[in-house]
NUNU-878555 format. One line per 8 residues: their letters; for each residue x, y, z of C-alpha. Coordinates in steps of 0.05 Angstrom, whole numbers. Example, Ala and Ser with C-alpha at 12.3 -4.5 7.8 and 13.67 -1.06 7.14 Angstrom:
2
AS	246:-90:156 ~ 273:-21:143;
This chain:
211
MPGLLERW	882:426:-212 ~ 860:356:-209 ~ 784:343:-201 ~ 751:315:-142 ~ 756:244:-165 ~ 827:247:-180 ~ 841:274:-114 ~ 807:208:-80;
GCQPPGRG	851:168:-124 ~ 800:152:-173 ~ 801:153:-253 ~ 737:189:-272 ~ 708:160:-343 ~ 706:209:-407 ~ 638:245:-419 ~ 584:201:-433;
AMVVQVMK	626:137:-419 ~ 599:74:-391 ~ 629:56:-326 ~ 634:-23:-323 ~ 656:-56:-257 ~ 641:-132:-270 ~ 624:-169:-211 ~ 650:-246:-211;
RGSRPHIL	602:-288:-209 ~ 586:-313:-132 ~ 624:-252:-104 ~ 593:-207:-55 ~ 589:-137:-74 ~ 607:-78:-34 ~ 542:-29:-44 ~ 523:38:-16;
GVDDAPFI	448:50:-4 ~ 427:122:-1 ~ 362:149:22 ~ 334:210:51 ~ 292:214:119 ~ 220:229:131 ~ 208:311:124 ~ 152:362:129;
KRQSAPVP	138:403:65 ~ 173:464:65 ~ 209:458:132 ~ 267:503:137 ~ 312:454:162 ~ 351:408:120 ~ 331:337:108 ~ 380:276:136;
VVAVAMEG	411:235:84 ~ 429:167:106 ~ 483:123:67 ~ 492:53:85 ~ 549:1:53 ~ 544:-69:57 ~ 582:-123:33 ~ 526:-173:1;
HDVIESIA	456:-166:33 ~ 480:-185:104 ~ 535:-153:133 ~ 540:-74:142 ~ 607:-46:138 ~ 592:36:147 ~ 540:79:160 ~ 546:151:142;
LGEFPVDG	500:219:152 ~ 489:284:108 ~ 438:331:97 ~ 405:364:39 ~ 352:420:32 ~ 280:411:15 ~ 273:417:-57 ~ 340:433:-63;
DGATEYLA	385:452:-124 ~ 446:414:-139 ~ 426:344:-121 ~ 475:306:-167 ~ 538:356:-141 ~ 517:343:-72 ~ 515:265:-77 ~ 580:266:-120;
TWIAGLRT	613:305:-72 ~ 592:272:-8 ~ 601:191:-36 ~ 664:211:-59 ~ 693:235:6 ~ 660:174:49 ~ 712:133:78 ~ 685:75:45;
RPMLQAVI	687:97:-27 ~ 751:58:-48 ~ 713:-7:-39 ~ 643:8:-71 ~ 626:-21:-137 ~ 560:9:-144 ~ 505:64:-111 ~ 432:44:-98;
LGGITIAG	385:97:-93 ~ 314:96:-71 ~ 284:142:-131 ~ 313:198:-173 ~ 298:254:-122 ~ 320:272:-49 ~ 292:316:-6 ~ 231:329:-43;
LGIVDVTA	242:358:-114 ~ 322:349:-110 ~ 330:315:-179 ~ 387:271:-188 ~ 420:258:-256 ~ 431:188:-250 ~ 476:184:-309 ~ 520:244:-284;
LAERLGLP	525:218:-218 ~ 552:152:-247 ~ 607:186:-287 ~ 621:236:-232 ~ 638:172:-185 ~ 661:127:-237 ~ 610:75:-210 ~ 544:43:-233;
VLVVTRHN	486:80:-198 ~ 423:36:-198 ~ 351:67:-177 ~ 307:18:-142 ~ 230:30:-131 ~ 168:-10:-109 ~ 124:31:-165 ~ 137:48:-235;
PARSELAA	157:124:-229 ~ 115:168:-265 ~ 158:225:-294 ~ 95:261:-316 ~ 78:269:-244 ~ 143:290:-222 ~ 145:338:-281 ~ 80:370:-256;
ALKAAGLP	104:376:-190 ~ 165:414:-213 ~ 123:463:-251 ~ 76:476:-199 ~ 130:489:-146 ~ 162:539:-197 ~ 223:497:-218 ~ 216:488:-288;
DRLTLLER	291:497:-304 ~ 298:422:-277 ~ 252:392:-323 ~ 311:386:-377 ~ 341:332:-321 ~ 285:285:-327 ~ 305:275:-403 ~ 368:243:-379;
IPQAYGIG	338:189:-328 ~ 345:123:-355 ~ 280:90:-363 ~ 255:38:-308 ~ 232:-33:-322 ~ 193:-88:-283 ~ 239:-139:-241 ~ 197:-190:-219;
EGLYLAHA	134:-166:-173 ~ 131:-96:-147 ~ 201:-77:-163 ~ 227:-24:-214 ~ 301:-14:-236 ~ 333:41:-273 ~ 413:42:-283 ~ 468:82:-308;
GVPRVEAE	538:60:-325 ~ 529:-11:-322 ~ 500:-58:-375 ~ 429:-90:-354 ~ 455:-153:-342 ~ 498:-132:-292 ~ 453:-80:-261 ~ 408:-137:-249;
RLLTATLG	464:-180:-218 ~ 487:-131:-170 ~ 408:-117:-150 ~ 403:-194:-136 ~ 465:-196:-95 ~ 432:-149:-45 ~ 361:-179:-38 ~ 357:-212:29;
KARLPEPL	291:-210:69 ~ 252:-160:27 ~ 239:-136:-42 ~ 279:-78:-35 ~ 362:-82:-29 ~ 384:-88:40 ~ 431:-26:34 ~ 370:13:12;
RVAHLIGQ	323:-13:64 ~ 369:-9:122 ~ 386:65:99 ~ 308:81:98 ~ 297:49:164 ~ 351:96:194 ~ 325:155:168 ~ 257:141:194;
AIVLKESR	291:126:266 ~ 326:197:261 ~ 268:236:244 ~ 211:193:281 ~ 248:162:334 ~ 225:99:308 ~ 218:64:238 ~ 147:50:214;
GRV	111:19:161 ~ 127:-40:112 ~ 199:-36:88;
């Protein structure tokens, strides 16, 4: 039986292979930003997840809504299946996440996600992510089985002031080029920033704070 990517017309790389989709200089990449909405700890309702596809930093092409349970298991599988099924998947050249977790402690194996989608995956944050704090949170929540996922998370490094990048499925120079092509008015990539704003509006009825 064909795998998920084959059914969507995509050829997945071999296990451990690097996914390289080189962007021509001067071109405008099509990138999907994914972020979860605000939520209350231990809420029973699933958390909205927003995906925004953009060309470059100023053209929104598609918006999709999903959901994931608070601290749910299988975050990587969920994102891989959801993104692969989006109408905009064939045009995408990368996926940008606002961290390695969704809906609390749902850990995303960034390397596995890149392999499953056949796309580079970038993780962009304003602060240097502390794995030790996440490891402590997993232990406190009774989820020590997820600690092994942290070992597969690519190391983040600083990009200018107040921006950190980790990436999988693409060399560093290409990851930085993709990131730069998505920057507009803010330090965050526009696909991720817009997804964040939409997520806040869904839950809070209006976006708040600095984005």
